[in-house]
N, C-alpha and C positions, 0 to 999 in steps of 0.2 A: 504494500500500500504506500503510494508515493504522491498523493494528490493534494495533501493539506497545504494551507497557506504558510504555516511556520511563522506566524506573526509574532509570537513571543520571543523568538530568537532574533528577529529583526535583521536578517542578513540575506534577504531575497528568498529564493526557493530553497527550502531546508535540505532536500536531498542533494543539492548541488554545493552545499557548504563543505569546505575541505578541512581535513585534519592531516597534517604532514603530506600535503600534495595529493591526497586521495579523497574523493567525494564520499559523503556519508553513504549514499546508495551503492557506491562501488564496493565498500567494505562488505555490505550485505550480499550483493550480487556475487562477489568472489567466494564468499563462504557457501552460498547456495550452489554455485557451480562445482565446488569441490566436495559437495555432500552427495547423498544418494538421491536427492531431488531430481526428477526427470525433466520437468519443464518449468521455466520461469516466466511468469506473466507480471508485468508492471502496470498497476492500476494508476492512472493519471487523471487529472482534471484540467480544465482550461487555465487553472492557476499556475500550472507548472510546465510551460512550453519547453524550457531548457531541459528539464528532467525527461520529458517525452523524447526530445531529440537525442539526448544522451543514450536512453534505452534502445532506441532504434539503431544508433551507431554501434551499440554493443551487440546487435542482432538479437535483442530480447523481444518477446512478444509484448505489445502494448495494448491495453484495454482502456479506452477512454470512458470515464464515468462522469455522471452529471454534477458531482460536487455537492451532493445533498447531505453529506455527513459520513462518518466512518462506516456504520452498519449498512445504510442503504447503498453506499458505493461498493462495499465489499460484496453484497448480494448481486449488484449489477455486474461487477467484474467477474464473479464466478459464473454467472449465467452467460455473460458475453463470451467468456473463454470456453463455454460449453463443457465445463468440468463436472463430471458426475461421480468421480472417485474421491477418496479422501484428498483434501487439499490443505496445505500449510499456508496460513495467512501470517505474514511477517511485516512489521513496520520497516520503513527505509531509514529509520534514525537509530539503529542499533549497531554502531560501528565496532563493538567489541565481540560480536557474535562470531562463532567459529563453525566450521563444517562438522567437527566432532560433536559439538553440542546440538546442532541441528539433527544429526543422525541419532543421537541419544534420545531426543524428544520423539522422533519418529518411531524408534524401537519401543519406547514406553507406550506410545499410542497403539502400536500394533499388538501389544500384549494386553490391552485393556478391552473390556466388553463395551464400554460407552462409545457412542458414535462421534463424540467430540472430546477434545482435550484443550485445556487452557493452561498456560504456564504462568507461574507467579514466583515472587521472591518474598522472603520474610521481611517485615518492616524493619526489624533491627539491623538488617544488612544495610538498608538505606541510611539508617541513623549512623552507623559506623562510617559510611561513605560521606557523611555530612550533607546529604541531599534530602529534600522534602518531596515525596512523590505526589503526583497529581491525583491518583485514585487509591483508595484503601478499602479493603473488605475484611470483615470478621468472618473467618471460615473455621467453624468448629472450635471457636475459642482462640484461634491464632490470627493475628493481624498480618494480612498479606497484600502484596502490591502486584497488579497485573503487569506482565512483562512486554506485551505486544507481539506474542507469538501464540497462535492457536492452530489447531488442526480440526477440520470440520468435514462432515460428509457433504461433498459437493452436490450430490443428488437431492439432498434435503436442505439446501442452503436457505430456503425461504421459511423453514420451520425452526422453532426453538429446539435445540438439541441438548440432551443430557450430556454434561461434560465432566470429565475427570480433572480435578484440580491438581496439576503437577507443581509441587512447591520445591524449588531448588535454590539453594544458597550459592548462587553463581553470580559473580560480579558482571559477567557478560550480559546477563539478563536484567540486571538492576539499573544499568545506565543507558537510558535513551536520551537523545539530545533534544531538549525542549527550550532551554534557556542558555545564556552564555556561560553560566556556571557549570552546566552539564558538559559543554564543549571543553572547557578547561580541565574538568575532571577526566574526561576521556583522553585528552592529551597527556595528562600526568600518568594515567594508567598505561597507555601505549608506550610511554617513555620508560616505564618501570620505576617511576618516582613515587608511586603510591603503595604503601604497605598495608 
């Protein structure tokens, strides 16, 4: 998913923001390409013409969505791509994600009976990183933060799906880039300056 305005970051199209010469979306695309994921679709809106051009230059499939919000655009993109198998939905602002972690999430999904899987990190991980998450849920007495990676049944994308909450204490899932402080934190982590 790469169609949001990224207005809080205030640096133009968020997927095109660079860390050490590499675009945010490029980190995610490279991790996906090195994983067991078979096809990559980039969901864009009219808000991100540079992102769309970048994806096409990378020979990725682009699905233009109407820009109605995350969930409606996700449904529109899955339908537009005609995906009826399980599909991983991942945000373009997770530059720390790795192919190994993507494959781990897929393996957990394949071992679960639920049709969907959502990934989360514990709130205390965010506290240790010094960041304040945008969303927070109380799940069975544990405070968790959604990470921006979900696996869904593409054939049932327009229906609510029972999901397994995969809670992982992984820094790669905890840091998505929404504000300038997140960008600086990612830079520190990528440089190995954060313990």
